C-alpha positions as CSV (number, residue, x, y, z in Angstrom):
1,M,-16.8,5.3,-19.7
2,I,-16.0,7.5,-16.6
3,P,-13.8,10.3,-17.6
4,F,-10.0,10.2,-16.8
5,T,-10.2,6.4,-17.1
6,G,-9.1,4.3,-19.8
7,N,-5.6,5.8,-20.4
8,P,-4.2,3.8,-23.3
9,L,-0.4,4.6,-22.8
10,D,2.2,2.0,-22.0
11,R,3.9,3.9,-19.2
12,A,7.1,2.1,-19.9
13,S,8.5,2.7,-16.4
14,E,11.7,0.8,-17.1
15,K,12.7,3.6,-19.6
16,R,12.4,6.3,-17.1
17,V,16.0,5.8,-15.7
18,D,17.4,5.7,-19.1
19,A,18.4,9.3,-19.5
20,E,19.9,8.9,-23.1
21,W,16.7,7.1,-24.3
22,I,14.5,9.9,-22.9
23,A,16.6,12.6,-24.5
24,A,16.6,10.9,-27.8
25,K,12.7,10.4,-27.6
26,R,12.4,14.2,-26.9
27,R,14.1,14.9,-30.1
28,D,12.4,12.0,-32.2
29,P,10.1,13.5,-34.9
30,G,7.5,10.5,-34.1
31,S,7.2,11.8,-30.5
32,L,4.3,13.8,-29.2
33,I,4.4,16.7,-26.8
34,V,1.3,18.1,-25.1
35,P,1.9,21.7,-23.6
36,L,0.2,22.8,-20.5
37,W,0.0,26.5,-19.5
38,R,-0.9,27.1,-15.9
39,L,-2.2,23.5,-15.8
40,Q,-4.4,24.2,-18.7
41,P,-3.9,21.7,-21.6
42,F,-3.5,22.9,-25.2
43,L,-6.4,22.1,-27.6
44,L,-6.3,22.6,-31.3
45,G,-8.7,24.9,-33.0
46,P,-10.5,28.1,-31.9
47,E,-11.7,28.5,-28.2
48,K,-15.3,28.2,-29.5
49,T,-14.8,25.0,-31.2
50,E,-17.4,22.4,-29.9
51,Q,-15.2,19.3,-30.4
52,P,-11.5,20.3,-30.3
53,E,-8.6,17.9,-30.5
54,A,-6.0,17.4,-27.8
55,G,-3.0,19.4,-28.6
56,F,-0.3,16.7,-29.2
57,L,2.5,18.4,-31.0
58,R,5.7,17.4,-32.6
59,P,9.1,18.2,-30.9
60,G,10.5,21.6,-31.4
61,L,7.3,23.5,-31.7
62,A,6.4,24.4,-28.0
63,E,9.8,24.1,-26.6
64,S,10.7,27.9,-27.2
65,L,7.8,28.9,-24.8
66,A,9.2,26.9,-22.0
67,A,11.5,28.1,-19.2
68,P,15.0,26.5,-19.2
69,D,14.1,24.5,-16.2
70,A,10.6,23.8,-17.2
71,V,9.0,20.5,-16.2
72,V,8.9,17.8,-18.8
73,V,7.2,14.6,-18.0
74,F,7.5,11.2,-20.1
75,L,3.8,10.0,-19.9
76,G,4.4,6.8,-21.9
77,L,4.2,5.2,-25.2
78,E,1.3,5.1,-27.7
79,N,1.9,2.7,-30.6
80,G,5.7,2.9,-29.9
81,N,5.6,6.7,-30.0
82,A,6.6,8.6,-26.9
83,V,4.2,11.1,-25.3
84,F,5.6,13.9,-23.3
85,A,3.9,16.7,-21.1
86,L,5.7,20.2,-21.2
87,D,5.0,22.8,-18.7
88,I,5.1,26.3,-20.6
89,S,3.7,28.4,-17.8
90,A,6.6,30.8,-18.0
91,A,5.1,32.2,-21.3
92,E,2.8,35.3,-20.9
93,D,0.2,34.4,-23.6
94,P,1.1,31.4,-25.6
95,A,-2.2,30.9,-27.3
96,N,-1.7,34.4,-28.9
97,A,2.0,35.0,-29.2
98,G,4.9,32.9,-30.1
99,A,5.0,29.5,-31.8
100,L,1.4,28.4,-30.9
101,A,-0.3,31.5,-31.9
102,G,-3.4,30.7,-34.1
103,L,-3.0,26.9,-33.7
104,G,-5.3,26.6,-30.7
105,H,-6.2,27.6,-27.2
106,F,-5.8,26.5,-23.4
107,R,-8.7,25.2,-21.6
108,E,-9.4,24.3,-18.0
109,M,-9.0,20.8,-17.5
110,R,-12.7,20.0,-16.3
111,A,-14.0,21.7,-19.4
112,A,-11.6,20.1,-21.6
113,A,-12.3,16.5,-20.5
114,M,-16.0,17.2,-21.2
115,V,-15.3,17.5,-25.0
116,L,-12.4,15.4,-25.6
117,P,-12.2,11.5,-26.4
118,A,-12.1,9.6,-23.4
119,K,-8.5,8.3,-24.1
120,D,-7.1,11.9,-24.5
121,A,-8.8,13.2,-21.4
122,A,-7.1,10.4,-19.6
123,I,-3.7,11.3,-20.9
124,L,-4.2,15.0,-20.2
125,G,-5.4,14.3,-16.7
126,Q,-2.3,12.2,-16.1
127,A,-0.1,15.2,-17.4
128,K,-1.8,17.8,-15.3
129,A,-1.7,15.7,-12.1
130,L,2.1,15.2,-12.5
131,I,3.0,18.8,-13.5
132,D,1.0,20.0,-10.6
133,W,2.8,17.8,-8.3
134,H,6.2,19.1,-9.5
135,N,4.9,22.5,-8.9
136,R,4.2,21.8,-5.4
137,H,7.3,19.9,-4.5
138,G,10.2,22.1,-5.3
139,F,11.5,21.9,-1.8
140,C,12.4,18.8,0.3
141,A,10.1,17.8,3.0
142,A,13.1,16.4,5.0
143,C,15.5,19.2,5.1
144,G,14.0,22.2,3.0
145,A,16.6,22.3,0.4
146,R,15.7,22.5,-3.3
147,T,14.7,19.4,-5.2
148,E,15.4,18.4,-8.8
149,L,13.3,16.5,-11.3
150,A,14.6,13.0,-12.0
151,E,13.5,9.7,-13.7
152,A,11.7,11.5,-16.6
153,G,9.3,13.3,-14.1
154,Y,8.4,10.5,-11.8
155,K,10.8,11.5,-9.0
156,R,12.5,14.6,-7.4
157,Q,15.6,14.3,-5.5
158,C,16.8,16.7,-2.8
159,T,20.0,18.5,-3.7
160,S,21.3,18.4,-0.2
161,C,20.2,15.4,1.7
162,K,19.5,13.4,-1.3
163,A,16.0,12.3,0.1
164,E,13.8,10.9,-2.9
165,H,10.2,12.1,-3.4
166,F,7.8,10.6,-5.6
167,P,4.3,11.6,-7.0
168,R,1.4,10.9,-4.8
169,T,-2.1,9.9,-5.1
170,D,-4.6,10.7,-2.5
171,P,-7.5,7.9,-2.0
172,V,-10.9,9.4,-1.6
173,V,-14.0,7.5,-0.9
174,I,-17.1,8.7,-2.6
175,M,-20.3,6.8,-1.6
176,L,-24.0,6.7,-2.4
177,A,-25.8,5.8,0.7
178,T,-28.9,3.9,-0.1
179,H,-32.2,2.8,1.6
180,G,-34.9,1.1,-0.2
181,D,-35.7,3.1,-3.4
182,A,-33.9,6.2,-2.4
183,C,-30.3,7.3,-2.3
184,L,-28.9,10.0,0.0
185,V,-27.2,13.2,-1.7
186,G,-25.7,16.3,-0.1
187,R,-24.7,19.7,-0.9
188,G,-21.3,20.8,0.1
189,K,-20.8,24.4,1.2
190,Q,-18.8,25.1,-2.0
191,F,-21.7,23.9,-4.3
192,P,-24.3,26.2,-5.7
193,P,-27.9,26.1,-4.4
194,G,-29.7,23.0,-5.5
195,W,-26.6,21.1,-6.5
196,Y,-26.4,17.7,-4.9
197,S,-23.9,15.0,-5.1
198,A,-22.6,11.8,-3.5
199,L,-20.9,12.2,-0.2
200,A,-17.0,11.9,-0.2
201,G,-13.9,12.2,2.1
202,F,-10.2,11.3,2.2
203,V,-9.2,8.0,3.5
204,E,-7.2,8.4,6.6
205,P,-3.9,6.5,7.6
206,G,-4.7,3.0,9.0
207,E,-8.2,2.9,7.5
208,T,-9.8,0.5,5.1
209,I,-12.1,1.8,2.3
210,E,-15.1,0.3,4.2
211,E,-14.1,2.0,7.3
212,A,-13.6,5.4,5.6
213,V,-16.9,5.1,4.0
214,R,-18.7,4.4,7.2
215,R,-16.8,7.1,9.2
216,E,-17.4,9.8,6.5
217,L,-21.1,9.1,6.2
218,F,-21.5,9.3,10.1
219,E,-19.4,12.5,10.5
220,E,-21.0,14.2,7.5
221,V,-24.8,13.3,7.8
222,G,-25.0,11.2,11.0
223,V,-26.0,7.9,9.4
224,K,-24.5,4.3,10.1
225,A,-23.8,2.3,7.3
226,G,-23.7,-1.5,7.2
227,R,-22.8,-3.3,3.9
228,V,-20.4,-1.3,1.7
229,A,-19.9,-2.3,-1.8
230,Y,-17.2,-1.1,-4.3
231,V,-18.4,0.0,-7.8
232,A,-15.6,1.7,-9.6
233,T,-12.6,4.2,-9.4
234,Q,-11.8,7.4,-11.1
235,P,-8.4,9.3,-11.4
236,W,-9.3,12.9,-10.4
237,P,-6.5,15.3,-11.2
238,F,-7.6,18.1,-8.9
239,P,-4.9,17.9,-7.9
240,S,-4.3,14.3,-7.8
241,S,-6.8,11.9,-6.2
242,L,-8.2,8.6,-6.8
243,M,-11.9,8.6,-6.2
244,I,-13.1,5.3,-4.9
245,G,-16.8,4.9,-5.7
246,C,-19.0,2.7,-3.4
247,F,-22.7,2.1,-2.3
248,A,-23.4,1.9,1.4
249,E,-26.6,0.5,2.8
250,V,-28.0,2.3,5.7
251,A,-30.9,1.1,8.2
252,G,-33.1,4.2,8.1
253,R,-33.6,7.6,6.6
254,D,-33.0,9.8,9.6
255,F,-29.8,12.1,9.1
256,Q,-28.2,15.1,10.7
257,I,-25.9,17.3,8.6
258,D,-22.6,18.3,10.2
259,G,-23.3,22.0,9.0
260,N,-19.6,22.5,8.1
261,E,-18.8,20.3,5.0
262,I,-22.3,19.5,4.3
263,V,-24.9,22.3,4.4
264,E,-27.8,20.4,2.9
265,A,-28.8,16.7,2.3
266,R,-31.8,15.0,1.0
267,W,-33.2,11.6,0.0
268,L,-33.6,11.2,-3.8
269,E,-36.1,8.6,-5.0
270,R,-35.3,6.6,-7.8
271,K,-37.8,7.7,-10.1
272,D,-36.7,11.3,-9.6
273,A,-33.0,10.1,-10.1
274,C,-34.1,8.5,-13.4
275,A,-35.8,11.8,-14.5
276,L,-32.8,13.9,-13.6
277,L,-30.5,11.4,-15.6
278,A,-32.8,11.7,-18.6
279,G,-32.4,15.5,-18.6
280,E,-35.7,16.4,-16.9
281,A,-35.8,19.4,-14.6
282,I,-36.8,19.0,-10.9
283,E,-37.0,22.3,-9.1
284,G,-34.4,22.8,-6.4
285,V,-32.4,19.6,-7.4
286,R,-29.5,19.2,-9.8
287,I,-27.1,16.3,-10.0
288,P,-23.3,16.2,-11.0
289,P,-22.5,16.0,-14.9
290,P,-21.1,12.9,-16.4
291,I,-17.4,14.1,-15.8
292,A,-17.8,13.2,-12.1
293,I,-17.9,9.7,-10.8
294,A,-20.9,10.7,-8.6
295,H,-23.0,11.0,-11.7
296,H,-22.1,7.3,-12.6
297,L,-22.8,6.1,-9.1
298,I,-26.3,7.7,-9.2
299,K,-26.8,6.3,-12.7
300,A,-25.8,2.7,-11.8
301,W,-27.9,2.8,-8.7
302,A,-30.9,4.3,-10.6
303,E,-30.6,1.7,-13.2
304,R,-30.1,-1.1,-10.7
């Protein structure tokens, strides 16, 4: 399963407008609350624990660490029990002082997703994306006045002009260009040397997925794609994107990197891709780990 997919929650969107129901669930001893500190989710156990558990807590434990106006979001229902995310970023060192001291630690979301069960990683990804959105939208884009949280965390409303703002998801195409028994991978300028991945870019207004794939491939490496095939999607909470994985067939292997976003590119033969996926080392070439949909695109292609 691709990380951050397979979220098991019933989002129960019809309950978000019922303030009394939400307030009652916040106090319900059967509910669960996952605290995030500076966008890092809480995990149970010591920091060196190899297989920690997600820090789903009962109401009343983490609230003392949150600011009076802290963001709290209703994530959904699991087996009838409400699940919330709570931002406790106002706390100085919540893993070592206060109600959570000695119970666990906070871990960066990518690292957490690599060790948690898939369903928990998906829930925490949802929590991180929503809290991050609230942190970025404290002011109205229409008039500049302050906004307030509404509908259990799925809306912010302007206190002045009453404009409504909703959480956004940015669509991103991520594509593996293929020609015969080779796929084209590139190294972005932010990647360490030898680290190659599928190419990617944001979908622009008025553009289809197929058009975005062809445009990005031409802009980044100068290749023209023909047939584009959808493979899978991945929610990517960094900060809040939907990665749309595709294969794109190209007519030849000549390419020209843009030198701006992409600083290196190379054709990766199928046998080499299979070797890398099997854990074998190839000098000067690394591919993304399983947390990234790029890994799964390469794997799906290599295994035909």
